C-alpha positions as CSV (number, residue, x, y, z in Angstrom):
1,M,62.0,120.4,84.8
2,N,61.1,118.3,81.2
3,Q,61.2,115.0,81.5
4,P,63.3,112.9,79.1
5,F,62.7,111.7,76.2
6,V,62.1,107.6,76.1
7,L,63.9,106.5,73.3
8,N,62.0,104.3,70.9
9,D,60.1,104.3,67.3
10,Y,59.2,107.9,67.6
11,V,61.9,109.1,69.4
12,R,65.1,108.4,67.4
13,L,68.6,110.0,68.3
14,G,70.7,109.1,65.7
15,H,72.8,111.4,62.9
16,I,71.8,113.3,60.4
17,F,73.2,114.1,56.5
18,V,72.6,114.9,53.0
19,S,72.6,113.1,50.4
20,D,76.1,113.1,48.8
21,S,77.1,115.6,50.5
22,S,81.3,116.0,51.3
23,E,80.0,117.5,54.9
24,P,79.8,115.1,58.0
25,P,77.1,113.4,59.3
26,T,75.8,115.6,62.2
27,P,74.1,114.8,65.5
28,A,69.9,114.6,65.8
29,L,67.0,113.3,67.6
30,V,64.1,113.0,66.0
31,R,60.4,113.2,66.7
32,I,58.1,111.7,65.0
33,D,54.0,112.9,66.3
34,E,51.2,111.4,64.0
35,N,48.9,114.2,65.1
36,A,51.7,116.8,65.4
37,G,54.2,116.0,62.6
38,I,58.0,115.4,62.6
39,D,60.5,118.0,64.3
40,I,64.5,117.4,64.3
41,D,66.6,118.5,67.0
42,I,70.1,119.4,65.7
43,P,72.9,120.5,68.7
44,V,75.4,122.8,67.4
45,A,78.9,122.9,69.1
46,P,81.0,125.8,68.5
47,A,83.5,123.7,65.9
48,S,80.3,122.4,64.1
49,R,79.7,125.0,61.5
50,Q,78.2,122.9,58.6
51,P,76.1,125.4,56.7
52,F,73.0,123.7,55.9
53,L,72.4,123.5,59.6
54,L,74.1,126.6,61.0
55,D,73.5,129.7,59.0
56,D,70.0,131.4,59.7
57,P,67.8,131.7,57.7
58,A,70.0,129.8,55.7
59,P,67.1,127.2,54.2
60,S,67.5,123.1,55.0
61,P,67.3,121.0,52.0
62,E,63.8,119.5,51.3
63,Y,65.5,116.1,51.4
64,L,67.2,115.2,54.0
65,H,68.9,111.3,55.7
66,F,68.8,110.1,59.0
67,K,71.0,107.0,60.2
68,D,70.5,105.0,64.0
69,D,71.1,101.6,65.5
70,R,67.2,101.0,64.0
71,G,68.0,102.2,60.5
72,V,67.6,104.7,58.0
73,L,65.3,107.3,57.1
74,T,64.7,109.4,54.5
75,L,62.9,112.8,55.4
76,G,61.2,114.9,53.2
77,G,59.3,118.1,53.2
78,C,62.3,119.4,55.4
79,R,62.3,123.3,56.5
80,V,63.9,125.4,59.2
81,R,61.5,126.1,62.4
82,G,64.3,128.3,64.5
83,H,67.7,128.8,65.5
84,R,68.6,129.8,68.9
85,S,72.4,130.6,70.3
86,N,74.3,131.5,73.0
87,S,76.5,134.4,72.2
88,A,78.8,133.6,75.1
89,S,79.4,129.6,74.6
90,G,78.7,129.8,70.7
91,S,76.4,126.5,71.1
92,G,73.0,126.9,69.8
93,R,70.3,124.5,68.5
94,K,68.2,124.5,64.6
95,S,65.0,122.5,64.4
96,L,63.4,121.5,61.4
97,Q,60.2,120.0,60.6
98,A,59.7,117.2,58.3
99,A,56.8,116.2,56.3
100,F,57.2,112.6,55.7
101,A,59.8,110.3,56.8
102,V,60.1,107.1,55.0
103,S,61.9,103.7,56.7
104,G,64.3,102.0,54.9
105,S,67.8,102.6,52.2
106,N,68.9,105.7,51.5
107,F,66.6,107.0,49.2
108,S,67.7,109.1,46.7
109,D,65.2,113.0,46.1
110,A,63.6,110.6,43.1
111,S,63.0,108.1,44.2
112,V,61.1,109.1,47.8
113,K,59.0,111.9,45.1
114,Q,57.9,108.8,43.2
115,V,56.3,105.7,44.1
116,R,55.0,102.3,42.5
117,G,52.6,101.7,45.1
118,L,51.5,102.7,48.3
119,R,49.4,101.0,51.0
120,S,47.1,102.1,53.8
121,E,45.2,100.2,56.8
122,I,42.1,101.8,57.2
123,A,39.8,101.6,60.4
124,G,36.8,100.0,59.5
125,L,38.2,98.7,56.1
126,H,37.7,95.2,56.7
127,G,34.6,95.1,58.7
128,W,33.4,97.3,55.3
129,M,34.8,94.2,53.2
130,G,32.5,91.9,54.9
131,W,35.2,89.1,55.6
132,Q,34.4,86.6,57.9
133,M,38.1,84.9,58.2
134,T,37.9,83.2,61.7
135,T,36.1,80.4,62.6
136,M,35.6,78.8,65.9
137,T,35.2,74.9,66.3
138,I,33.9,73.5,70.3
139,K,34.2,70.0,70.5
140,N,31.6,68.1,73.2
141,G,32.9,65.4,75.4
142,A,31.1,62.4,76.6
143,N,29.1,64.4,79.2
144,E,27.9,67.1,76.7
145,E,31.1,69.1,78.6
146,T,33.4,71.3,76.4
147,E,36.4,69.3,75.7
148,E,38.2,71.3,73.3
149,V,38.2,74.3,71.1
150,G,39.9,74.8,67.7
151,I,40.3,78.2,65.9
152,T,40.9,78.1,62.4
153,K,41.9,81.4,60.2
154,K,41.1,81.1,56.7
155,V,42.6,83.1,54.4
156,L,41.2,84.5,51.7
157,A,42.1,86.5,48.0
158,A,42.8,89.5,47.2
159,T,40.1,92.1,45.7
160,V,41.4,93.9,42.5
161,I,39.8,97.2,40.8
162,N,41.0,98.7,38.0
163,E,41.1,102.4,38.4
164,G,42.6,104.1,35.0
165,S,46.4,102.8,35.2
166,Y,45.9,101.6,38.7
167,A,45.0,98.2,40.4
168,V,43.5,99.0,43.6
169,R,43.8,95.9,45.7
170,F,42.0,95.2,48.8
171,A,44.5,92.4,50.9
172,P,43.4,91.0,53.7
173,L,45.9,89.6,56.4
174,V,46.2,87.1,59.5
175,K,47.9,89.1,62.4
176,M,50.4,87.0,64.0
177,K,52.4,87.2,67.1
178,D,55.1,84.3,68.8
179,F,53.1,82.0,66.9
180,A,49.5,83.1,68.0
181,F,46.9,84.6,66.1
182,S,46.0,88.4,67.4
183,G,43.3,89.3,64.6
184,D,42.4,90.6,61.2
185,E,43.2,94.0,59.0
186,T,42.5,94.7,55.8
187,H,45.0,96.4,53.5
188,C,44.0,99.0,51.0
189,E,47.0,98.6,48.0
190,T,47.5,101.2,45.1
191,L,49.7,100.0,42.1
192,A,50.6,101.8,39.6
193,E,51.8,101.2,36.1
194,Q,54.6,103.4,36.3
195,A,55.8,105.6,39.2
196,T,54.4,108.0,40.0
197,S,53.8,111.0,43.0
198,W,51.8,110.2,46.1
199,D,49.1,112.9,45.1
200,S,48.4,110.2,42.5
201,H,47.9,107.4,45.1
202,L,46.4,109.2,47.5
203,A,43.4,110.6,46.2
204,L,42.4,106.7,45.6
205,H,43.4,105.8,49.3
206,S,40.9,109.0,50.1
207,A,38.0,108.6,48.1
208,I,38.0,104.3,50.0
209,R,38.3,106.0,53.1
210,D,35.3,108.6,52.5
211,L,33.7,105.4,50.9
212,I,33.8,103.6,54.2
213,A,33.5,107.1,56.3
214,I,30.0,107.6,54.3
215,S,29.1,103.3,53.9
216,L,29.0,102.8,57.7
217,W,28.3,107.0,58.8
218,H,31.0,106.8,61.2
219,P,34.7,108.6,61.4
220,V,37.1,106.6,60.2
221,D,41.1,107.0,60.0
222,Y,44.0,105.5,58.5
223,L,46.0,103.5,61.0
224,S,49.7,103.0,58.6
225,H,51.3,103.5,55.4
226,E,53.9,101.7,54.2
227,V,55.3,103.3,49.9
228,Q,57.0,100.7,47.6
229,H,59.2,102.9,45.4
230,P,60.5,101.3,42.4
231,G,63.8,101.3,42.9
232,E,64.4,98.7,45.1
233,P,64.2,95.5,42.6
234,R,64.9,92.0,45.1
235,R,66.3,89.8,42.5
236,L,67.6,85.9,44.0
237,P,70.8,84.3,42.5
238,S,67.8,82.0,39.9
239,G,67.7,86.0,38.4
240,K,63.8,85.1,39.5
241,E,62.7,89.2,41.0
242,F,60.4,89.9,43.2
243,P,58.3,93.0,44.0
244,P,60.6,96.0,45.5
245,P,59.6,95.4,49.3
246,W,56.5,97.9,51.6
247,R,58.9,100.5,53.3
248,S,57.2,101.8,56.3
249,L,55.8,105.6,56.1
250,H,55.6,107.2,59.8
251,Y,54.1,110.0,59.0
252,L,52.4,111.9,56.1
253,H,50.8,114.9,56.3
254,A,48.0,114.9,53.8
255,T,46.5,112.2,55.4
256,R,45.7,113.2,58.5
257,R,41.9,114.5,58.1
258,T,41.9,117.0,61.8
259,H,43.9,115.7,65.2
260,N,40.7,115.0,66.9
261,V,39.8,112.5,64.8
262,S,39.6,108.7,66.5
263,P,40.8,106.2,64.3
264,S,38.3,103.5,66.2
265,E,37.1,101.0,64.1
266,P,33.2,101.0,63.9
267,R,31.4,98.2,64.5
268,I,28.8,97.1,61.2
269,Q,25.4,97.0,61.9
270,A,22.5,95.8,59.6
271,E,21.8,99.9,58.6
272,H,25.2,99.8,57.2
273,F,26.6,99.6,53.3
274,T,29.5,97.3,53.0
275,Y,31.3,96.1,49.9
276,N,28.5,93.2,48.9
277,D,26.2,96.2,48.5
278,L,28.4,98.2,46.0
279,G,30.7,95.4,44.7
280,E,33.0,96.6,41.9
281,G,31.2,98.7,39.8
282,G,30.2,100.3,42.8
283,V,33.4,101.5,43.8
284,K,33.7,102.8,40.4
285,R,31.4,104.8,40.6
286,W,32.6,106.1,43.7
287,F,35.6,107.2,42.4
288,E,34.1,109.0,39.8
289,L,31.6,110.7,42.0
290,S,34.9,111.4,44.6
291,R,36.4,113.2,41.4
292,S,32.8,115.4,40.0
293,H,30.9,115.8,43.4
294,S,34.0,116.3,45.8
295,R,32.7,120.3,46.4
296,G,29.9,118.3,47.8
297,I,31.5,115.6,49.1
298,A,34.6,117.2,51.6
299,P,32.1,119.2,53.7
300,L,29.9,116.4,54.8
301,M,32.8,114.6,55.7
302,S,33.6,117.7,57.6
303,H,29.7,117.5,59.7
304,L,30.4,113.8,59.8
305,Y,33.9,114.3,61.7
306,L,33.1,117.0,63.7
307,T,29.0,116.3,65.0
308,G,30.3,118.3,68.4
309,L,30.1,121.9,67.1
310,P,27.3,123.6,67.2
311,V,24.5,123.3,65.2
312,E,25.0,126.5,63.5
313,T,28.2,125.1,62.5
314,Q,26.6,122.3,61.5
315,I,24.1,123.5,58.8
316,T,26.5,125.6,57.1
317,H,28.9,122.3,56.5
318,I,25.5,120.2,55.5
319,G,23.9,123.4,53.4
320,I,27.3,124.3,51.4
321,S,27.1,119.8,50.9
322,L,23.9,120.4,49.4
323,E,24.3,123.5,47.5
324,A,27.8,121.9,45.4
325,L,26.0,118.2,45.4
326,R,22.7,119.7,43.3
327,F,25.4,122.5,41.3
328,A,27.2,118.7,40.1
329,D,24.1,117.1,39.2
330,R,23.3,119.9,37.3
331,I,26.1,120.4,35.4
332,K,26.6,116.6,35.0
333,A,22.7,116.5,33.6
334,G,24.0,119.0,31.1
335,D,23.0,122.6,31.8
336,S,24.5,125.4,31.7
337,I,26.6,127.0,34.4
338,G,24.5,129.7,34.8
339,S,20.9,127.7,35.0
340,A,22.4,125.6,37.4
341,N,24.1,128.7,39.3
342,S,21.0,130.5,39.7
343,E,18.9,127.9,41.3
344,S,17.9,129.3,44.5
345,I,19.1,126.7,47.9
346,A,15.5,125.9,48.7
347,S,15.3,124.3,45.3
348,R,18.8,123.2,45.2
349,A,17.7,121.0,48.5
350,S,14.1,119.6,47.7
351,G,15.2,119.0,44.3
352,L,17.9,116.5,46.0
353,A,15.7,115.5,48.3
354,R,12.9,114.7,45.2
355,D,15.4,112.6,43.4
356,V,17.1,110.1,46.2
357,G,13.7,108.1,46.5
358,E,10.0,107.6,48.9
359,S,12.3,105.9,51.7
360,I,13.7,109.1,52.1
361,V,10.4,111.7,51.6
362,S,8.9,110.5,53.6
363,I,11.2,110.9,56.4
364,L,11.3,114.7,55.1
365,G,7.5,114.6,54.3
366,D,6.8,117.8,52.2
367,V,10.4,118.1,50.6
368,D,9.2,121.7,49.1
369,H,7.9,123.0,52.2
370,W,11.8,121.2,53.5
371,G,13.6,122.6,51.9
372,S,12.0,125.9,52.4
373,R,12.8,125.3,55.9
374,F,16.5,123.9,55.5
375,A,16.7,127.3,53.1
376,A,15.9,129.5,55.9
377,A,17.6,128.3,58.3
378,Y,20.8,127.7,56.1
379,N,20.6,131.9,55.4
380,G,19.7,132.6,58.9
381,V,23.3,131.6,60.5
382,K,25.0,132.8,57.0
383,H,23.3,136.5,56.8
384,A,22.8,139.2,59.6
385,N,19.6,140.6,57.9
386,R,17.8,137.1,58.1
387,P,15.6,135.9,60.9
388,S,17.9,133.4,63.3
389,A,16.4,129.4,63.1
390,D,15.1,127.8,66.2
391,P,18.5,125.2,67.8
392,A,15.6,122.7,67.9
393,E,14.8,123.0,64.3
394,T,18.3,123.8,63.2
395,F,19.0,120.4,64.6
396,W,16.3,118.2,62.5
397,L,17.2,120.4,59.6
398,V,21.4,119.0,60.3
399,R,19.8,115.9,60.6
400,S,17.4,114.9,57.7
401,G,19.9,116.9,55.2
402,A,22.6,114.9,56.3
403,L,20.3,112.3,55.4
404,V,19.6,113.5,51.9
405,A,23.5,114.3,51.3
406,R,24.5,110.8,52.3
407,A,21.1,109.2,50.3
408,R,22.5,110.9,47.2
409,L,25.7,109.9,47.4
410,L,24.9,106.1,48.1
411,Q,22.3,106.1,45.1
412,G,24.7,107.6,42.7
413,M,27.0,104.3,43.4
414,G,24.2,102.4,42.0
415,I,22.9,100.7,45.5
416,P,18.5,100.4,44.5
417,S,16.8,102.7,46.3
418,A,14.9,100.0,48.3
419,S,18.0,99.1,50.3
420,F,17.6,102.6,51.5
421,N,14.8,101.2,53.8
422,R,17.7,100.0,56.4
423,L,18.6,103.8,56.8
424,Q,14.7,104.1,58.7
425,Y,15.7,101.6,61.1
426,S,19.2,103.3,62.1
427,S,19.7,104.6,65.2
428,W,20.9,107.9,63.7
429,W,18.0,108.3,62.2
430,H,15.1,106.2,62.8
431,P,14.2,109.4,65.0
432,M,14.4,112.0,62.8
433,K,10.6,111.2,61.0
434,E,8.7,112.6,64.3
435,G,11.8,115.4,64.8
436,V,11.2,117.0,61.2
437,A,7.4,117.1,61.9
438,S,7.0,118.6,65.1
439,S,9.9,120.9,64.8
440,V,9.2,124.9,64.3
441,G,8.2,126.9,61.2
442,L,9.5,128.9,59.3
443,P,10.2,132.6,61.9
444,N,8.0,135.1,61.4
445,G,5.5,133.2,58.9
446,Q,8.7,133.9,56.6
447,A,8.8,131.9,53.0
448,A,12.1,130.7,52.4
449,G,13.5,134.2,51.4
450,D,16.5,132.6,49.6
451,H,16.5,133.8,46.3
452,L,20.4,134.9,46.9
453,D,23.1,134.8,44.5
454,S,24.0,130.7,44.1
455,A,27.2,131.7,46.6
456,G,24.6,133.6,49.0
């Protein structure tokens, strides 16, 4: 027997309706799951024959509106999942799925598609900004015993970075509940000069999420989203106008990297890189890198988020990343597509390693030899006619390849090469020098053998 649903902010029972429609509202159960999506279950009685609900396989309107005692949700990207009916009783059930749900007023379709602002809470953002907002003071009595303890919360000014027609704002907040401080958090906000699509906002938010992940070398994910619509001005009787309110965005499918990602808060350590290392200029350079080197960043992020996979899978992610990063570098430097495309995998790997600085080269040793070994292992996984590399060899080549890719991106943001010395003391990187040196050579004494076409 299935357990009954417990009504809360994520399981809601109310009525669903179509904006500006003559059809009456219909009872519906909405279930919001950050991993599985938003499901709408609509019980259909024999007397209830609304065309948009019952006629199967009639498509659902793209936008539906739901109302219960907690307020209104605007459901977008709706589609029919299934339809069940009992021929004897005439009763049935229709299931729909929505891509997102925005709380607040009954928005029109146009206002949902176009937003002025998007606000995200991202795990690790507060620590990455390096903000210290909490101060503890201890007062001792005459006998040196603790007499009084005080905690002070300092509210800091937001950091604003202009990126094209957007203002990217890192806003520190103090969380309170019943007049008690419960912690600090930081939101990333993008505000557009003119209302625009979510996708354009999300590109900047995703870039910040990847920047934090690369800087801290830790999977990070979104914790919450809010949107600001231009059609909700707030005007006081005096005539003063306030910005539109932020509306909770319960779910946005495009923001989830993988359902296995834990939004845990990474702990900032000495070998990590923070906003203080980058500054406004470094973040701006990262936005440019996220556009020009996106094909190399995406597989590196896949590796970071899925490090529990077999090393054979991991080296494909790192190999793709190194190939794409080197290709983008050469195109940006003015090389022709044909010239950049014809470079061997070994040359691409060793070329990147050679350019990222002596501190990385000191870990890898002979970069040409390292590049040949990496190419042999990478091709051994991709091509059935190539010898397979030893798993221990592949393990160290995955780690060293990830280090090269990460260092290349950090370098592109303007972090001085000398700062890479932090990586040598990281608990993740520091055993690599010994591991790379002691791992086996190429199978059967073969050279790289990697002069394939650039896609191979």
